TIDRENRO-249470 format. One record per residue (C-alpha): residue in three letters; x negated, y negated, z negated. Coordinates in steps of 0.001 Angstrom, whole numbers, padded with zeros to 6 digits, always signed. Each point is the difference from the previous one (the first is absolute). Example, Ala and Ser with C-alpha at 12.3 -4.5 7.8 and 13.67 -1.06 7.14 Angstrom:
Ala-012300+004500-007800;Ser-001370-003440+000660;
This chain:
Met+013809+005131-024869;Lys-002149+003112+000233;Lys-002177+000475+003063;Thr-002429+002473+001485;Leu-002328-000626+002940;Glu-001636+002709+002038;Lys-002285-000406+002998;Glu+000635+002313+002921;Gly-002530+000224+002799;Asn-002037-003049+000882;Asn+002525-002769-000492;Ile+003416+001283-001104;Ile+001224-000984-003458;Lys+002845+002028-001502;Val+001944-001825-002714;Gly+002344+001596-002525;Leu+002177-002341-002040;Glu+002417+000489-002884;Ile+002093-003128-000499;Glu+001906-000674-003206;Ala+003674+000988+000095;Asp+001223-003495-000916;Arg-002048-001637+002749;Ala+001335+002472+002561;Met+003559-000574-001251;Lys-000393-003764+000299;Ala-001113+000433+003626;Tyr+003054+002205+000605;Glu+002352-002561-001544;Val-001516-002778+002109;Ala+000630+002135+003087;Cys+003615+000448-001079;Arg+000527-003744-000451;Gln-001613-000771+003354;Met+002179+002608+001699;Ser+003093-001378-001718;His-000695-003380+001591;Arg-000255+001609+003444;Leu+003124+002164-000232;Asn+003562-001027+000641;Ile+001892+002176-002517;Pro+003801-000425-000150;Gly+001129-001414-003340;Phe-003360-001541-000894;Arg-001722-003211+000934;Arg-003462+000392+001509;Gly-002539+000691-002741;Lys+002660+000806-002621;Ala+000596+003715+000618;Pro-001188+002158-002956;Arg-002835+002472+000399;Asn+002181+003113+000172;Ile+002032-001504+002858;Val-003152-000883+001922;Glu-001352+003512-000607;Arg+003209+001488+001308;Ala-000164-002233+003108;Val-003576+000736+001140;Gly-001242+002891-002149;Val-002516+000217-002825;Asp-002768+001364+002246;Tyr+000314-002973+002327;Leu-000266-002395-002942;Lys-003060+001847-001291;Arg-001688-000477+003361;Glu+000872-003698-000118;Ala-001496-000238-003489;Leu-003162+001764+001168;Glu-000404-002433+002915;Asn-000179-002832-002520;Leu-001953+001760-002750;Val-002613+002078+001870;Pro-001848-002918+001678;Glu-000101-001769-003363;Val-001491+002895-001978;Leu-002411+001090+002731;Gly-001138-003583+000420;Gln-000702-000094-003704;Val-002098+003186+000273;Ile-001943-001371+002974;Gln-000745-003209-001892;Asp-000897+001699-003285;Glu-002304+002556+001655;Lys-001416-002547+002489;Leu+000711+002325+002911;Asp-000975-001196+003480;Ile+002915+001500+001924;Ile+000185+000020+003798;Thr+003479+001496+000487;Glu+003410-000546-001502;Pro+000706+002430-002899;Gln+002035+003040+000981;Leu+002586+001328-002493;Glu-000343+003779+000173;Ser+002429+001243-002674;Tyr+001982-001150-003015;Glu+002174+001238-002856;Phe+002621-002579-000919;Glu+002502+001039-002659;Leu+001885-002829-001664;Gly-000970-000274-003648;Ser-003292+001856+000517;Pro-003457-001244+000997;Leu-000416-000499+003744;Lys-002756+002173+001437;Leu-001441-000726+003403;Asn-002984+000963+002131;Ala-001492-002253+002640;Ser-003146-000203+002096;Phe-001913-002572+001948;Glu-003297-000363+001785;Val-002785-002093-001450;Arg-002955-001422+001835;Pro-002735+002647+000132;Glu-003230-000771-001802;Val-002682-001543+002190;Asn-003645+000455-000956;Leu-001657-002996+001591;Gly-003538+000424+001157;Asn-002294-002901+000723;Tyr+001868-002873+001639;Arg-002369-002878-000726;Gly-003233-000848+001749;Leu+000507+002414+002896;Lys-002055-000293+003178;Val+001956+000815+003126;Asp-001076+000164+003644;Val+002601-001404+002383;Pro-000207+000314+003813;Glu+000059-003593+001228;Ala+002373-001037+002745;Lys-001565-002397+002499;Leu+001187-001818+003069;Pro-001159+001805+003135;Gly-002098-002037+002396;Asp+002770-000152+002590;Ala+002715-000929-002510;Ile+000638-003470+001446;Asp+000184+001278+003591;Arg+002422+002724-001024;Ala+002158-002449-001964;Leu+000140-002365+002970;Asn+000907+002866+002330;Asn+002772+001068-002393;Leu+001394-003543+000041;Ala-000144-000014+003783;Glu+001763+003360+000213;Ala+002732-001260-002331;Arg+000585-002868+002434;Ser-000322+002043+003155;Thr+002737+000278+002595;Leu+001200+002814+002222;Gln-000092-000685+003713;Ala+001327+002216+002759;Val-002564+001360+002466;Asp+000363+001128+003594;Pro+001208+003596+000282;Arg-002831+002473-000627;Pro-000519+003181-002040;Ile+000238-000427-003752;Gln-003285-000294-001906;Gln-000836+000445-003661;Gly+000646-003293-001802;Asp+002806-001077+002327;Thr+003480-000712-001297;Ala+002683+001841+001945;Leu+003645-000966+000323;Leu+001916+003304-000011;Asp+003394+001594+000213;Phe+000140+003600-001201;Glu+002246+002884-000931;Cys-001076+002629-002517;Phe+001031+003645+000438;Val-000503+002870-002440;Asp+000962+003531+001068;Gly+001434-001531+003149;Gln+002445-002213-001901;Leu-000098-003775-000282;Val-000934-000877-003586;Pro+002565-002150-001860;Asp-001202-003606+000268;Gly-002733+001367+002264;Lys+000567-002496+002785;Ala-001791-003348-000004;Glu-000400-002864+002430;Gly-002472-002865+000117;Val-002479+001550-002426;Leu-003355-001797-000232;Leu-002730+002497-000852;Glu-003690-000746-000335;Val-001764+002886+001723;Lys-002340+001063-002763;Glu-000239+003485-001432;Gly+001531+000001-003448;Asn+003019-001981+001146;Phe+003244+001936+000301;Leu-000397+003807+000097;Pro-003398+001752+000265;Gly-001031+000397+003622;Phe+002753-002253+001375;Cys-002219-002965+000840;Asp-002740+002162+001506;Gln+002544+001463+002426;Leu+001311-003472+000789;Val-003396-001045+001376;Gly+000028+000106+003812;Lys+003763-000335+000355;Glu+001200-002782+002310;Pro+002924-002428-000195;Gly+003089+000999+001910;Lys-000741+003706-000237;Glu+001628+002372-002437;Ala-002109+002482-001926;Asn+000475+002754-002554;Ile-002116-000069-003139;Thr-000095+002875-002453;Ala-000788-000688-003635;Arg+000636+001688-003333;Phe+001588-001660-003017;Pro-002169+000257-003142;Asp+000931+002656-002553;Asn+000701-002760-002526;Tyr+002149-002095+002351;Arg+002619-001962-001914;Lys+002850+001511+002037;Thr-000241+003565-001215;Glu+002053+001376+002902;Leu-002811-001097+002353;Ala-003001+000786-002201;Gly-002517+002278+001729;Lys+002033+000240+003198;Glu-001278-000558+003523;Ala+001728-002744+001954;Val+000104-000996+003655;Phe+000199-003731+000698;Lys+001323-001162+003339;Val-001862-003295+000334;Asn+000537-002864+002403;Val-002892-002500-000032;Lys+001541-003359+000846;Glu-002937-002334-000455;Ile-003610-000157-001179;Arg-001175-002853-002146;Thr-003440-000835-001281;Arg-000949-001979-003034;Val-001642-003359+000708;Leu-002017-001552-002813;Pro-000525-003744-000284;Glu-003548-001213+000397;Ile-001665-000674-003348;Asn-001018-003633+000285;Glu+000727-003448-001429;Asp+003528-000029+001400;Phe+000689+003391-001579;Ala-001144-001308-003388;Lys+002235-003054+000309;Ser+002968+002206+000915;Ile-000169+001469-003502;Asn-000348-003364-001753;Gln-003787-000102-000304;Glu-002037-003059+000956;Ser-002584+001982+001911;Leu-001299+003481+000659;Glu-002660-000597-002651;Thr+002573-000856-002683;Leu+001971+003095+000996;Lys-003088+002155-000448;Asn-000709-001646-003367;Ala+003576+000626-001160;Leu-000187+003638+001068;Thr-003363+000419-001718;Glu+001319-001512-003219;Arg+003060+002254+000039;Met-001997+003149+000714;Glu-002594-000822-002647;Met+002810-000407-002514;Glu+001408+003386+001054;Ile-003436+001594-000372;Lys-000361-001560-003454;Gln+003392+001352-001046;Glu-000890+003427+001401;Asn-003229+000101-002006;Glu+001854-001110-003134;Ala+002512+002804+000517;Arg-002816+002511+000530;Ser-001730-001198-003167;Gln+003209+000297-002025;Lys+000644+003526+001264;Ala-003609+001077-000550;Ile-000147-001204-003601;Val+003422+001438-000861;Asp-000980+003335+001569;Ala-003225+000022-002033;Val+001802-000782-003269;Val+002641+002653+000690;Ala-002712+002558+000800;Asn-001619-000689-003393;Ala+003265+000560-001897;Asn+001489+003273-001135;Val+003754+000555-000132;Gln+002339+002932+000498;Ile+002845-001209+002180;Pro+003338+001687-000749;Asp+001628+001621+003013;Ser+003218-001882-000771;Met-001705-003363+000560;Ile-001417+001121+003354;Glu+003381+001402+001015;Arg+001813-003262-000797;Glu-002549-002075+001893;Thr+000122+002408+002953;Asn+003787-000344+000116;Leu-000308-003795+000016;Leu-002414+000140+002939;Leu+002270+002420+001857;Gln+003027-002241-000571;His-001926-002881+001539;Leu-000999+002240+002920;Lys+003617+001112+000421;Arg+001155-003610+000367;Met-002658-000604+002654;Val+000936+003159+001909;Glu+003709-000789-000053;Asp-000623-003650+000906;Asn-001683+001323+003142;Gly+003148+001912+000903;Arg-001246+003468-000891;Ser+001761+002568-002145;Trp-001752+000588-003323;Glu+001120+003629+000041;Ala-001595+000503+003416;Phe-003149-001743-001183;Val-000266+002265-003054;Asn+000492+003099+002153;Ala-002716-001030+002488;Lys-003232+001954-000293;Glu-002124-003078-000753;Tyr+002024-000721-003151;Val-001989+002553-002007;Asp-003185-002002+000530;Ile+001820-003300-000591;Phe+001356+001292-003308;Lys-003484+001075-001096;Glu-001348-003453+000888;Lys+002771-001734-001969;Lys-000564+002225-003011;Glu-003731-000737+000050;Glu+000724-003703+000373;Ala+002407+000222-002947;Lys-002659+001686-002135;Thr-002501-002746+000822;Arg+002510-002744-000758;Val+000985+001511-003356;Leu-003614+000596-000995;Thr-001009-003548+000918;Ser+002973-001464-001864;Leu-000785+002003-003139;Val-003678-000975-000024;Leu+000633-003702+000661;Gly+002720+000016-002645;Ala-002434+001495-002509;Ile-002482-002807+000728;Val+002750-002591-000448;Arg+000742+001400-003446;Ala-003684+000384-000907;Glu-000645-003662+000907;Asn+003316-001281-001426;Met+000882-001640+003324;Thr+003247-001868+000529;Val+001382-002298+002666;Ala+001952-003188-000483;Glu+003095-000834+002027;Glu-001886-002681+001927;Glu-002566+002607+001089;Ala+002748+002211+001369;Ala+001910-002886+001614;Pro-001760+000182+003433;Tyr+000658+003743+000193;Leu+003648-000484-000961;Ala+000448-002745+002601;Glu-001398+002282+002699;Leu+002280+002876-001030;Ile+003069-002251-000095;Ser-000825-001236+003481;Arg-000683+003509+001323;Tyr+003255+001469-001305;Asn+002035-003193+000490;Val+001386-000028-003543;Pro+002374-002975-000517;Val-001431-001342-003282;Glu+002724-002642-000312;Arg+002547+002823-000524;Val-001882+001762-002808;Arg+002392-001247-002696;Gln+003180+000633+001967;Asp-000741+003415+001564;Glu-001003+002953-002189;Gly-001425+001906+002972;Val-002203-002953+000958;Arg-001059-000359-003633;Arg-001090+003643-000182;Ala-001908-000338+003277;Phe-001716-003132-001309;Glu-000961+001744-003242;Thr-001435+002940+001970;Leu-002063-002333+002177;Ser-001161-001896-003089;Arg-001328+003205-001536;Gln-001647+000941+003290;Ala-001633-003439+000231;Met-001373+000347-003532;Glu-001414+003423+000869;Glu-001619-001298+003182;Ala-001505-002979-001822;Leu-001346+002280-002728;Thr-001469+002403+002554;Arg-001779-002854+001761;Lys-001269-001263-003359;Val-001525+003327-001017;Val-001581+000512+003446;Asp-001510-003507-000128;Phe-001300+000846-003478;Leu-001667+003177+001308;Leu-001569-001872+002916;Ala-001377-002670-002346;Gln-001580+002736-002127;Ser-001574+001817+002955;Glu-002739-000430+002577;Ile+001150+000295+003602;Asn-002692+000926+002478;Tyr+001014-000406+003631;Val-001577+002574+002301;Pro+000163+000442+003785;Glu+003175+001591+001229;Pro-000519+003550+001324;Glu-000017+000222+003761;Lys+003052+001590+001550;Thr-000704+003435+001389;Glu+001113+001124+003437;Glu+002270+002547-001659;Thr+001699-002754-002003;Glu+000532-002095+003112;Glu+001377+003000+001900;Thr+002399+000778-002818;Lys+001199-003604-000067;Thr+000534+000064+003763;Glu+002080+003163-000267;Glu+002073-001502-002822;Ala+000569-003214+001923;Ser+001278+001950+003012;Gln+002838+001592-001959;Pro+003464-001357+000836;Ala+001591-002429-002429;
């Protein structure tokens, strides 16, 4: 077999092959025999029809394509192995010349992993902002527990105040017409700006039970029902009742109500849990900081095709989330904010590809591998998350393929954790005080939090 290899761009390998005529003919004859076993040709038992009859039944070109499907993976696999090519995509057959009795000529291409020039990845010193428990952490945790166990109690009729919960009936009108499904009864709404439509709760303040009121509010431009997006609506509201949230007193009885011996043991349990969360947060920050530093020291030209594939994967995941929330993907893509979302996803894709390439280069440089037992915890978690019925792996091909996919993913996750742990062990982590939040940051967060869900 004659072969030529040519590199195109950063990571495209073009392969030209000339395969001996007898080898190509053997592949063609195998295709004929296989087709003969699949065809029901009058006058012949299955598998016994001669080649010319099979050719007449399905056509020579069809049989050539069948032969290529068997032969091409074999010969390209041989090239990949002989040349020690680190491919990242399936080979693509671009053209071929297949004349029976003559050498088979074909051209194919595939992407190989781009070269990564690793910088220094050992002995790095990295500053990491340290997460710490705020001084009022216990009080806030106790208050959160109390709020989770709070109850709503009706109050004597009075004007609605911020923080109340109102029991409402309403009808929604746009352009003077009742909106389909725009009538609701017995709606419980906590009167807090950010709930429902912008401005709705502010206008609800001061309204009294038993009195009807009109509230005007505008649907957001990105509202999931595109026919209402950006439109002004008038709500005819009937306040039926006002309720206020009553929190249990935080005392010994409260602690016992959640299966703690005393208030002190409850506080200790909360402290232990929060300290564990802080520890995990600092570990995550350390991992990200060291990986970012190693990636910054490396040099690699990322092919556009890799970024495009990763971007498409992220967008497919986003599409599922959008559609699971009942919104049209087409409407989402046509919304004005999609341009910025797409840019964010593309940048995220670039970061993910770059990180994967650099960590993979370190794995190869350090000859790292993972054993099945190291990947077992990751596989168990994936099986549980996706509810894969392992007991049906042998009986169901679809389940088997899903299991094999999860197995590969578990191995990759275990290997990623191994290389990150290796980098941490080689580095010096210096925890520094976390930067204080600026007023601008807090204001931005407040504005973001007030946006409707």
